[in-house]
Structures are given as structure tokens and as C-alpha cells.
C-alpha positions as CSV (number, residue, x, y, z in Angstrom):
1,M,-77.5,-94.3,-97.1
2,G,-74.1,-93.7,-98.6
3,L,-72.3,-90.3,-98.9
4,T,-71.0,-88.4,-101.9
5,I,-67.4,-87.1,-102.2
6,T,-68.7,-83.6,-101.3
7,Q,-70.5,-84.9,-98.2
8,K,-67.4,-86.9,-97.1
9,I,-65.0,-83.9,-97.4
10,L,-67.3,-81.5,-95.6
11,S,-68.0,-84.0,-92.9
12,A,-64.3,-84.5,-92.3
13,H,-63.9,-80.7,-91.9
14,C,-66.7,-80.2,-89.3
15,G,-66.1,-82.9,-86.8
16,G,-67.1,-86.0,-88.7
17,G,-70.4,-87.9,-88.8
18,E,-73.0,-87.9,-91.5
19,I,-74.3,-84.6,-92.8
20,E,-77.3,-84.2,-95.0
21,P,-77.7,-81.8,-97.9
22,G,-79.3,-78.6,-96.6
23,A,-77.5,-78.7,-93.3
24,F,-75.6,-75.6,-92.2
25,I,-72.1,-76.3,-90.9
26,M,-69.0,-74.4,-89.6
27,A,-66.1,-76.1,-91.4
28,E,-62.3,-75.9,-91.0
29,V,-60.5,-74.4,-93.9
30,D,-57.4,-76.0,-95.4
31,F,-56.5,-73.2,-97.7
32,L,-57.7,-69.7,-98.5
33,L,-57.0,-67.4,-101.5
34,A,-57.7,-63.9,-102.6
35,N,-56.5,-61.7,-105.4
36,D,-55.7,-58.0,-106.1
37,I,-59.4,-57.1,-106.5
38,T,-60.9,-59.1,-103.6
39,A,-58.0,-59.2,-101.1
40,P,-58.1,-55.4,-100.4
41,L,-61.8,-55.7,-99.5
42,A,-61.1,-58.7,-97.2
43,I,-58.2,-56.9,-95.7
44,K,-60.4,-53.9,-94.8
45,E,-62.9,-56.2,-93.2
46,F,-60.1,-58.0,-91.4
47,E,-58.9,-54.7,-89.9
48,A,-62.5,-53.6,-89.1
49,F,-62.9,-56.7,-87.0
50,G,-59.8,-55.6,-85.0
51,A,-57.9,-58.8,-85.8
52,Q,-54.2,-58.8,-84.9
53,K,-53.1,-61.9,-86.8
54,V,-54.1,-64.5,-89.4
55,F,-55.1,-68.0,-88.4
56,D,-52.2,-69.6,-90.3
57,T,-49.5,-67.8,-92.3
58,S,-48.9,-70.9,-94.4
59,R,-52.5,-71.5,-95.5
60,I,-53.3,-68.3,-97.2
61,A,-52.4,-67.3,-100.8
62,L,-52.6,-63.7,-102.1
63,V,-52.3,-63.6,-105.9
64,L,-51.7,-60.4,-107.8
65,D,-53.2,-61.4,-111.2
66,H,-56.3,-59.4,-112.3
67,F,-55.2,-55.9,-113.2
68,T,-51.5,-56.8,-113.3
69,P,-49.0,-55.8,-114.4
70,A,-50.6,-52.7,-112.9
71,R,-52.7,-51.0,-115.6
72,D,-53.0,-47.7,-113.7
73,I,-52.4,-45.9,-110.4
74,E,-55.5,-47.4,-108.7
75,S,-54.5,-50.9,-109.5
76,A,-50.9,-50.2,-108.4
77,Q,-52.3,-49.0,-105.0
78,Q,-54.5,-52.2,-104.7
79,C,-51.4,-54.3,-105.2
80,K,-49.4,-52.3,-102.7
81,L,-52.1,-52.7,-100.1
82,V,-52.0,-56.5,-100.6
83,R,-48.2,-56.6,-100.5
84,D,-48.0,-54.5,-97.3
85,F,-50.6,-56.8,-95.6
86,A,-48.6,-59.9,-96.7
87,R,-45.4,-58.5,-95.2
88,K,-47.0,-57.4,-92.0
89,H,-48.5,-60.8,-91.3
90,N,-45.7,-62.9,-92.9
91,I,-48.0,-64.5,-95.4
92,R,-46.0,-67.3,-96.9
93,Y,-47.7,-67.4,-100.3
94,L,-47.6,-63.9,-101.8
95,F,-47.5,-64.3,-105.6
96,Q,-46.4,-61.1,-107.3
97,E,-47.4,-59.8,-110.7
98,G,-46.6,-62.1,-113.5
99,K,-46.3,-65.3,-111.4
100,G,-49.6,-66.6,-112.7
101,I,-53.4,-66.6,-112.8
102,E,-54.5,-67.9,-109.4
103,H,-56.5,-70.9,-110.5
104,A,-53.7,-72.1,-112.8
105,L,-51.0,-71.2,-110.3
106,L,-52.1,-72.7,-107.0
107,P,-52.6,-76.3,-108.3
108,E,-49.2,-76.0,-110.1
109,E,-47.7,-75.0,-106.7
110,G,-49.2,-78.0,-104.9
111,L,-51.5,-75.9,-102.8
112,T,-54.8,-77.5,-103.8
113,L,-55.0,-81.2,-102.9
114,P,-57.5,-84.1,-102.8
115,G,-59.9,-84.1,-99.9
116,E,-59.1,-80.5,-98.8
117,L,-61.6,-77.7,-98.2
118,I,-60.5,-74.6,-100.1
119,I,-62.2,-71.3,-100.3
120,G,-61.3,-68.3,-102.4
121,A,-62.6,-64.7,-102.8
122,D,-63.2,-65.5,-106.5
123,S,-66.1,-67.3,-108.0
124,H,-63.9,-69.7,-110.1
125,T,-62.3,-71.2,-107.0
126,C,-64.4,-74.2,-107.9
127,T,-61.5,-75.1,-110.3
128,Y,-59.8,-77.2,-107.6
129,G,-62.5,-79.8,-107.6
130,A,-60.5,-81.2,-110.6
131,V,-58.1,-82.8,-108.1
132,G,-60.8,-84.0,-105.8
133,A,-61.0,-81.1,-103.4
134,F,-64.1,-79.3,-102.1
135,S,-63.5,-75.7,-103.4
136,T,-65.8,-72.8,-103.7
137,G,-65.9,-69.1,-104.0
138,V,-66.9,-66.8,-101.1
139,G,-67.4,-63.1,-100.5
140,S,-64.7,-60.9,-99.1
141,T,-66.3,-60.8,-95.7
142,D,-66.3,-64.6,-95.5
143,A,-62.7,-64.5,-96.7
144,A,-61.8,-62.0,-93.9
145,F,-63.5,-64.2,-91.3
146,A,-61.6,-67.3,-92.6
147,M,-58.3,-65.3,-92.4
148,I,-59.0,-64.8,-88.7
149,E,-60.6,-68.0,-87.6
150,G,-59.7,-70.5,-90.3
151,K,-63.3,-71.5,-90.7
152,V,-66.2,-70.9,-93.1
153,W,-70.0,-71.2,-92.7
154,L,-71.6,-73.3,-95.4
155,K,-74.8,-75.0,-96.4
156,V,-74.1,-78.6,-97.5
157,P,-75.1,-78.8,-101.2
158,E,-77.0,-81.6,-102.9
159,S,-75.0,-83.4,-105.6
160,I,-75.8,-84.0,-109.3
161,K,-73.9,-86.7,-111.0
162,F,-72.9,-86.1,-114.6
163,I,-71.8,-89.3,-116.5
164,Y,-70.0,-88.9,-119.8
165,H,-69.9,-92.1,-122.0
166,G,-68.0,-93.0,-125.1
167,E,-65.0,-91.5,-126.9
168,L,-64.3,-87.8,-127.7
169,N,-64.7,-86.6,-131.2
170,P,-61.7,-84.9,-132.9
171,W,-60.8,-81.4,-131.5
172,V,-63.1,-81.9,-128.5
173,S,-61.8,-81.1,-125.1
174,G,-63.0,-80.4,-121.6
175,K,-64.1,-77.0,-122.7
176,D,-66.6,-78.5,-125.1
177,L,-67.9,-80.9,-122.6
178,I,-68.7,-78.2,-120.0
179,L,-70.1,-75.8,-122.6
180,Y,-72.3,-78.6,-123.9
181,T,-73.4,-79.4,-120.4
182,I,-74.2,-75.8,-119.5
183,G,-76.1,-75.4,-122.8
184,D,-78.2,-78.4,-121.8
185,I,-79.0,-77.6,-118.2
186,G,-78.8,-73.8,-118.3
187,V,-76.9,-71.3,-116.2
188,N,-78.8,-72.2,-113.0
189,G,-79.2,-75.9,-113.9
190,A,-76.9,-76.9,-111.0
191,G,-78.0,-74.1,-108.7
192,Y,-76.1,-74.5,-105.3
193,C,-75.4,-78.1,-106.1
194,A,-72.2,-80.1,-106.3
195,M,-71.4,-81.2,-109.9
196,E,-69.8,-84.6,-109.7
197,L,-68.2,-85.5,-113.0
198,C,-67.5,-89.1,-113.9
199,G,-67.7,-91.8,-116.7
200,E,-65.1,-93.2,-119.1
201,V,-64.7,-89.9,-120.9
202,I,-63.7,-88.1,-117.6
203,E,-61.4,-91.0,-116.7
204,K,-59.4,-90.4,-119.9
205,L,-59.4,-86.6,-119.7
206,S,-56.1,-84.8,-119.1
207,M,-55.8,-82.7,-115.9
208,D,-55.8,-79.6,-118.1
209,S,-59.3,-80.5,-119.4
210,R,-60.4,-81.5,-115.9
211,F,-59.4,-78.1,-114.6
212,T,-61.3,-76.4,-117.4
213,M,-64.5,-78.3,-116.7
214,A,-64.4,-77.7,-112.9
215,N,-63.5,-74.0,-113.6
216,M,-66.8,-73.4,-115.4
217,A,-69.1,-75.2,-113.0
218,I,-70.0,-71.8,-111.5
219,E,-71.4,-70.9,-115.0
220,A,-74.0,-73.6,-114.3
221,G,-74.7,-72.1,-110.9
222,A,-72.9,-74.9,-109.0
223,K,-71.6,-74.5,-105.5
224,N,-68.6,-76.7,-106.3
225,C,-67.5,-79.3,-108.8
226,V,-65.6,-82.5,-108.0
227,I,-63.9,-85.3,-109.9
228,E,-62.8,-88.5,-108.1
229,P,-59.0,-88.6,-107.8
230,D,-57.5,-91.4,-109.9
231,T,-54.3,-92.4,-111.5
232,V,-54.3,-89.3,-113.8
233,T,-54.6,-87.2,-110.7
234,A,-51.8,-89.1,-108.9
235,E,-49.5,-88.7,-111.9
236,Y,-50.2,-85.0,-112.0
237,L,-49.5,-84.5,-108.3
238,K,-46.2,-86.2,-108.6
239,E,-45.0,-83.3,-110.7
240,V,-46.0,-80.5,-108.4
241,P,-44.2,-79.4,-105.2
242,A,-45.4,-79.6,-101.6
243,V,-47.4,-82.7,-102.1
244,E,-45.3,-85.7,-101.0
245,G,-46.9,-87.6,-98.3
246,R,-50.2,-85.7,-98.5
247,Y,-51.9,-87.5,-101.4
248,G,-53.9,-90.7,-101.0
249,L,-57.1,-89.5,-99.3
250,N,-60.2,-91.6,-100.0
251,C,-62.2,-89.2,-102.1
252,K,-64.8,-91.6,-103.6
253,S,-68.5,-91.5,-103.5
254,D,-70.3,-94.5,-102.0
255,V,-72.1,-96.8,-104.4
256,D,-75.3,-96.1,-102.6
257,A,-74.8,-92.3,-102.4
258,V,-77.9,-90.2,-103.0
259,Y,-78.0,-87.7,-105.8
260,K,-80.5,-85.0,-106.6
261,Q,-80.2,-86.0,-110.3
262,V,-78.1,-88.2,-112.6
263,I,-77.5,-86.8,-116.1
264,E,-75.8,-88.8,-118.8
265,Y,-74.2,-87.8,-122.1
266,D,-72.9,-89.6,-125.1
267,A,-69.6,-88.0,-126.2
268,A,-70.3,-89.0,-129.8
269,E,-73.0,-86.2,-129.8
270,I,-70.6,-83.6,-128.6
271,H,-68.5,-81.6,-131.1
272,P,-66.5,-78.4,-130.7
273,Q,-68.8,-75.9,-129.1
274,V,-69.2,-72.1,-129.2
275,A,-71.1,-70.1,-126.6
276,L,-72.7,-67.1,-128.4
277,P,-73.5,-63.8,-126.6
278,S,-74.5,-63.2,-124.0
279,S,-74.7,-66.4,-122.0
280,P,-72.4,-69.5,-121.5
281,A,-75.6,-71.5,-122.1
282,N,-76.2,-70.0,-125.6
283,V,-74.3,-72.9,-127.2
284,K,-74.0,-74.2,-130.7
285,P,-71.6,-76.5,-132.5
286,A,-68.8,-74.5,-134.2
287,S,-69.6,-76.3,-137.5
288,E,-73.1,-74.7,-137.5
289,L,-71.7,-71.2,-137.4
290,S,-70.5,-69.5,-140.5
291,S,-69.7,-65.9,-141.6
292,I,-69.4,-64.6,-138.1
293,N,-66.4,-62.3,-138.5
294,I,-64.2,-61.6,-135.5
295,D,-61.9,-58.8,-134.5
296,Q,-59.9,-60.4,-131.7
297,V,-59.1,-63.8,-130.4
298,V,-57.9,-64.5,-126.8
299,I,-56.3,-67.8,-125.9
300,G,-55.6,-68.1,-122.2
301,S,-57.2,-67.4,-118.8
302,C,-57.7,-69.6,-115.7
303,T,-60.0,-71.7,-118.0
304,N,-57.7,-72.4,-120.9
305,G,-54.2,-71.0,-120.3
306,R,-52.4,-74.3,-119.5
307,I,-49.7,-75.9,-121.5
308,G,-52.0,-78.4,-123.2
309,D,-54.1,-75.5,-124.4
310,L,-51.1,-73.7,-125.8
311,R,-49.9,-76.8,-127.5
312,T,-53.2,-77.3,-129.2
313,A,-53.3,-73.7,-130.4
314,A,-49.7,-73.9,-131.7
315,E,-50.4,-77.1,-133.6
316,I,-53.0,-75.3,-135.7
317,L,-51.1,-72.0,-135.9
318,K,-47.8,-73.4,-137.0
319,G,-47.1,-72.5,-140.6
320,N,-50.2,-70.3,-140.8
321,K,-50.8,-66.6,-140.4
322,V,-53.3,-64.8,-138.3
323,H,-55.9,-63.0,-140.5
324,E,-54.9,-59.4,-141.3
325,Y,-57.9,-57.9,-139.6
326,V,-57.7,-60.1,-136.4
327,R,-55.7,-59.5,-133.2
328,L,-54.6,-62.7,-131.6
329,I,-53.6,-62.4,-127.9
330,I,-52.1,-65.5,-126.1
331,I,-51.8,-65.5,-122.3
332,P,-49.9,-68.4,-120.6
333,G,-51.6,-69.2,-117.3
334,T,-48.4,-69.0,-115.2
335,E,-44.7,-68.1,-115.4
336,K,-43.8,-71.8,-115.5
337,I,-46.2,-72.5,-118.3
338,Y,-44.8,-69.5,-120.2
339,L,-41.2,-70.8,-119.8
340,R,-42.3,-74.3,-120.9
341,A,-44.0,-72.8,-123.9
342,L,-40.7,-70.9,-124.7
343,R,-38.6,-74.1,-124.4
344,E,-41.0,-76.0,-126.6
345,G,-41.0,-73.4,-129.3
346,L,-44.6,-72.5,-128.9
347,V,-44.0,-68.8,-128.3
348,E,-42.0,-68.6,-131.5
349,T,-44.9,-70.3,-133.4
350,F,-47.4,-67.8,-131.9
351,I,-45.3,-64.7,-132.8
352,E,-44.4,-66.0,-136.3
353,A,-48.1,-66.5,-136.9
354,G,-48.7,-62.9,-135.9
355,G,-49.9,-63.3,-132.3
356,I,-49.2,-61.2,-129.3
357,V,-47.9,-63.1,-126.2
358,S,-48.7,-61.5,-122.9
359,P,-47.3,-62.2,-119.4
360,P,-49.7,-64.2,-117.2
361,T,-52.7,-62.0,-116.3
362,C,-56.4,-62.2,-116.1
363,G,-56.3,-59.0,-118.1
364,P,-58.9,-59.1,-120.9
365,C,-61.1,-61.8,-119.4
366,L,-62.8,-59.4,-117.0
367,G,-62.4,-56.3,-119.1
368,G,-59.3,-55.3,-117.1
369,H,-56.6,-54.6,-119.7
370,M,-54.4,-56.2,-122.4
371,G,-57.2,-56.6,-124.9
372,I,-60.3,-54.4,-124.2
373,L,-63.0,-54.3,-126.8
374,A,-64.3,-51.2,-128.6
375,K,-67.9,-50.6,-129.5
376,G,-69.1,-53.0,-132.1
377,E,-66.1,-55.3,-131.8
378,R,-66.4,-59.1,-131.5
379,V,-64.0,-61.4,-129.7
380,L,-63.7,-65.2,-129.7
381,A,-62.1,-66.3,-126.4
382,T,-61.2,-69.4,-124.4
383,T,-62.3,-67.5,-121.3
384,N,-65.3,-68.4,-119.1
385,R,-67.9,-65.6,-119.4
386,N,-69.5,-63.7,-122.2
387,F,-71.9,-61.4,-120.4
388,V,-72.7,-58.0,-121.9
389,G,-69.7,-55.7,-121.4
390,R,-67.6,-58.5,-120.0
391,M,-64.5,-57.7,-122.0
392,G,-65.0,-54.0,-122.8
393,H,-67.7,-51.9,-124.4
394,P,-71.3,-53.0,-123.6
395,E,-71.9,-53.0,-127.4
396,S,-69.1,-55.5,-128.0
397,E,-69.7,-59.2,-128.3
398,V,-67.9,-62.1,-126.6
399,Y,-68.0,-65.7,-127.9
400,L,-66.5,-68.6,-126.0
401,C,-64.7,-71.7,-127.4
402,N,-61.8,-74.1,-127.0
403,P,-58.2,-73.3,-128.0
404,A,-58.4,-75.3,-131.3
405,V,-61.5,-73.3,-132.5
406,A,-59.9,-70.1,-131.3
407,A,-56.7,-70.7,-133.2
408,A,-58.5,-71.8,-136.4
409,S,-60.7,-68.8,-136.3
410,A,-57.8,-66.4,-135.8
411,I,-56.4,-67.7,-139.1
412,K,-59.7,-67.5,-141.1
413,G,-61.0,-64.2,-139.5
414,E,-64.3,-65.8,-138.7
415,I,-65.6,-68.6,-136.4
416,T,-64.2,-71.8,-137.9
417,H,-64.1,-75.5,-137.0
418,P,-60.4,-76.6,-136.7
419,E,-60.8,-79.2,-139.5
420,G,-61.1,-76.3,-141.9
421,I,-57.4,-75.4,-141.4
422,Q,-54.5,-77.1,-143.1
423,R,-51.7,-77.3,-140.5
424,G,-48.1,-76.8,-141.2
425,S,-48.9,-74.5,-144.2
426,S,-50.0,-70.9,-144.7
427,L,-53.0,-72.2,-146.8
428,A,-56.4,-71.8,-145.1
429,L,-58.8,-74.4,-146.5
């Protein structure tokens, strides 16, 4: 029997040979990451083990992105602990406050590559499957062990193949595809499985949309998500540093690979989606929602803070004004994306429309800062989770959508399909 991409990558990292789903393996780690929330926990475990050095100073990234720029004394102390550890152990990749949100930043820096095994002390580490890596989130104890030994203990997941046929409808992006999928299979529909995404729709998707889809695989309960590297991947990797000579691995499932399940979708049936409180699976088309007023809109996060997302939002916002009772917060995913948005005039468009542009931060996504909700408030966000209390008060509400729906809704003051907005004018249709 043939092997899936996931099986091939894991096999290559545990000595080779065929490995079956359900097998437990000790695998070599190519890259490890942690942030200002999870790294301090891992560091404490690292020191409790009595470890004197990390396994490889060039294969660890510590990213200060969640409660940064530091919102209070406690978060400042967390960041200092991470900085001190990085200096003590000469960690090559310490990304200070404002450099970027980890899952947008590391691919941009060429640190997540096809065929690699990447773990992170953050559940959305599954994002890097967009480039054809095996990437998954782990606990801080596992992260500490990997810091010391460069290894991780895993159970080989079964794979589910998702095939997307046809052509995308207007204003539909990777966010809508993954929300639609989660709405179909549920939040545990891919429980501890690899989600393998393919089909002509995926082949035509931008890397930005691919990252978005892989990012939210965890919301379907998946262990990892993976997309076969192709010409789109290759072109993307040409633009990032530290990659030359390392791309070209054979990350392709065999034609006779065995899957737990094969699920197929017709893109013609998928329109801009909105996940209603309080589950990413509580999904409805934006066109079916009306008179749902909103207090705040957030465009950004590791899910939708890339340049393509900002361009889409700016296209709708240009010449329009944010509704007088709505706060629009826009958060570029990285410093480089922020600078690019400045050069392209996107930031000017956002500010002229009445938006607030933040430095790169996870901030409001996890209820950290830069946009916390009060009791009774409602937010429409391009983030990845909408659990009770996720972005503030437990009696607030979080709705999820793509950047186009978010921008259109910020103008109207209620959840709105993008086709309901006249672009290049202050007139809202």
C-alpha cells in the first residue's frame, strides 16, 4: 500500500521505513517554536530537567507576539524571561515585540519548509502544512523536551483527503473554504487526523489562502494539515530568505495511499461564510444573515493578517467610511507586511476610512489586548476562534469571517455580504 504525505514525512524523521497510522514514534524535529505565553512554561520545564544547553541554537524560534507590545507588568516579565533565556543560550531566532505574529512570521522568514517536521507550543502551528510540512502544536513540556533532545513523541495520524472541485465564487477565499468544511464535518470531524487538501480549487489558491486553511485545521480537531507543494509553493519560496537549495523535496502522496475518508466539495456551493457564536462549526452564508449589528471589526491575526487579506479589505474600504458606531481594528501579520501595506497605500486607505492600524500582535484574538470586548458587545473578526469569552467579556459575542465580509460589515454596521458595498465611493448600497 502507498503512503500519504504525512506518513512519508514522519517516516523520514524516525529512521525510514513504512509506518502505519496509530504507530507511536520518536521523531527528529527540524524546527521548534514557542511564544511569550508558552515559552516561559517550556523554559521552566527545561530548567527543571537540569538541562544545560538546547539541542540546536539555529532550530528554535521564540516569538514575542501574544501580549505584546507588553500590556502590563506581568506580560513584560514574561517577555523578559524569554529574552534572557534566548541570550543565555544564544538562540538565533528571537523575534522581539512587533516583528510579527508567529504563524505569519516564520514562513515569511523561510523557517518552515516542505518535508520538514515542525512543532510549536501553540495549537495553530498546523499552519505550516500550507508549504507541505508536517507541523503540529504540542504542550510546553513536549516543547521543553524538544529543546533539549531535538525530538518529539507522536502517534502517526490517519489521513482524510479533502477534494475541492470547480471555481470559486466572487469574494470567496480560503477562509470560506475552511469554515464551510468545519461547518460540514464539525469541530471534531478530523479528530487526530491529517487533513490533506487537494483538488483544482486548492491548486489555484494563493499561498495566503492556503495558510488560512491550514491554520484552522485545528478547529476541526486535526493533528495536522498538509497541501502538496506545487508551482505556487515554489514561487512563494523564491521570495523568502534561507530557502535556497533546500526546496524540492518529494512531498506527494502515492496514488494508492490509504485514507480514512475522502470528502469532496463543489466550490459552486460555497459562498462567503460566517461562523456564529460560539463555535467555528456554527456556519451560515453571509447572505443569509441580516440585521446582526456589530460593535467592532478585527481584520488580522495569524489566520488573515497577510498582505492579500489587507489588499482585499482595502479594496472594499477605499472611498468608504466605517460606520459611526463601529470600531475597525486592522492588524498586519508581520512588520514586513505592515511596511508593504504602507508602501502600497493600504494603511492610508484604512485610516481615511476610520480604521485603527495596530502593530503586529495577536492582541484581541485571544482576549489579550488591543480590542477587548465589553459585556454585550459583538465583534466580527477574521480570527480563528469564537468560543465564549474568547475576545473579552463572557457575555460578548464573536463572529468569524473573511476580510471582504469584515470590511463590508464595518461600513454597514451589520454583517453584510461584500456585494452590498459600492467600492470607490462613500455610498453604501
